[in-house]
C-alpha positions in Angstrom: -66.2 132.9 80.5 -68.7 132.3 77.7 -70.9 135.2 76.7 -74.5 135.0 77.6 -77.1 135.9 74.9 -79.0 139.1 75.4 -82.2 137.9 73.8 -83.6 135.1 71.7 -85.2 135.8 68.4 -87.1 133.7 65.9 -85.7 133.1 62.4 -87.4 130.6 59.9 -89.4 129.1 62.7 -86.7 128.5 65.3 -85.6 130.5 68.3 -81.9 131.6 68.3 -79.8 133.6 70.7 -78.7 137.2 70.1 -75.2 138.0 71.2 -74.0 141.6 71.7 -70.6 143.0 70.8 -69.3 146.6 71.1 -67.1 148.1 68.4 -66.6 151.8 68.8 -65.0 152.0 65.3 -68.4 151.5 63.6 -71.1 154.1 63.1 -74.3 152.1 63.3 -75.6 148.8 64.6 -75.1 145.7 62.4 -76.7 142.3 62.7 -75.0 139.2 61.4 -76.4 135.7 61.2 -73.9 132.9 61.5 -76.3 130.0 61.1 -76.6 129.4 64.8 -77.0 132.8 66.4 -77.4 136.5 65.7 -74.4 138.7 66.5 -75.4 142.3 67.0 -72.4 144.7 66.8 -73.0 148.2 68.2 -70.8 151.3 68.5 -71.8 151.6 72.2 -73.3 149.8 75.1 -76.7 150.4 76.5 -80.0 151.0 74.7 -78.8 150.6 71.1 -82.0 150.1 69.1 -81.8 146.3 68.8 -85.4 146.0 67.7 -85.0 148.4 64.8 -81.7 146.7 63.7 -83.4 143.3 63.8 -86.4 144.6 61.8 -84.0 146.0 59.1 -82.2 142.6 59.1 -85.4 140.7 58.8 -86.7 142.9 56.0 -83.5 142.4 54.0 -83.6 138.7 54.5 -87.3 138.5 53.8 -86.7 140.2 50.4 -84.0 137.7 49.5 -85.9 134.7 50.6 -89.3 135.7 49.1 -87.6 136.4 45.8 -86.1 132.9 45.8 -89.5 131.3 46.7 -91.3 133.3 44.0 -88.8 132.1 41.4 -89.3 128.5 42.6 -93.1 128.6 42.4 -93.7 131.1 39.5 -93.3 128.3 36.8 -96.5 126.7 38.2 -98.5 129.6 37.0 -99.3 130.9 33.4 -99.6 134.4 34.7 -96.5 136.3 36.0 -96.4 138.8 38.8 -95.2 142.3 37.9 -93.3 143.2 41.1 -93.2 142.5 44.8 -92.3 144.4 48.0 -91.7 143.7 51.7 -94.0 145.8 53.9 -95.4 146.2 57.4 -99.1 145.4 56.9 -101.1 145.7 60.0 -103.2 142.7 59.5 -102.1 140.7 56.4 -99.3 138.3 55.6 -99.5 139.2 52.0 -101.5 140.8 49.2 -101.9 140.8 45.4 -103.1 143.9 43.6 -105.0 143.9 40.3 -101.9 145.2 38.6 -100.1 142.0 39.7 -98.0 143.6 42.4 -97.4 141.3 45.4 -96.6 142.4 48.9 -95.4 140.4 51.9 -95.1 141.1 55.6 -91.5 141.2 56.8 -92.5 139.1 59.8 -92.9 136.1 57.6 -89.2 135.4 58.0 -89.9 134.5 61.7 -92.0 131.5 60.6 -91.0 128.0 59.2 -90.3 127.9 55.4 -93.5 125.8 54.8 -95.6 128.7 56.2 -93.7 131.3 54.0 -94.2 129.1 51.0 -97.9 128.9 51.7 -98.2 132.7 51.7 -96.1 133.0 48.5 -98.3 130.4 46.8 -101.5 132.0 48.1 -100.6 135.3 46.6 -99.5 133.8 43.3 -102.8 132.0 43.1 -104.5 135.5 43.3 -103.0 136.2 40.0 -105.5 133.7 38.6 -108.3 134.1 41.1 -108.7 137.5 42.7 -111.0 136.1 45.4 -111.1 133.2 47.8 -113.7 131.0 46.0 -113.5 127.2 45.6 -111.4 127.4 42.5 -108.8 129.5 44.3 -108.5 127.1 47.2 -108.3 124.1 44.8 -105.4 125.8 43.1 -103.7 126.6 46.4 -104.2 122.9 47.5 -102.8 121.6 44.2 -99.5 123.5 44.7 -99.4 123.5 48.5 -101.1 120.4 49.8 -100.3 121.2 53.4 -101.7 124.7 53.3 -104.1 124.1 56.2 -101.2 123.3 58.5 -99.3 126.4 57.4 -102.5 128.5 57.9 -102.7 127.2 61.4 -99.1 128.2 62.2 -99.6 131.7 60.8 -103.0 132.1 62.4 -102.0 131.1 65.9 -98.8 133.1 66.0 -99.7 136.3 64.1 -98.5 138.4 67.0 -95.1 136.7 67.2 -92.6 139.4 68.4 -89.2 140.2 67.1 
């Protein structure tokens, strides 16, 4: 008999099944991604804290992906960012401080790569223009011509759940 998924979760814009396994020999919940599904291994059955485990997984994966995307787009800018972090902003996908520290919301990993790229580019553009004037949006459009489509995806699905 084939195992039924417990939940479905978004990852890079697509919905994937979450399968549960019990392994009493482990101490804490682990989440694995096999390219087609999430496999959640828990030391016990029942209420295991799946949401917290997924959040930790998403945060780790966000950090790896955002770092790659920053490396991809950084050469387009004369100014370099100082550092970046993955956070849980209440109402922002990202931010750029005056000391060139970039932050990104961990939930970005739930969205398609085009949307993630837009946020990365948007924050990198703030290294040059610390506001949203015409020059800022021209620079965003030069590097990310489809930014309006990405904004629409992020704007309509801001409350996407884990």
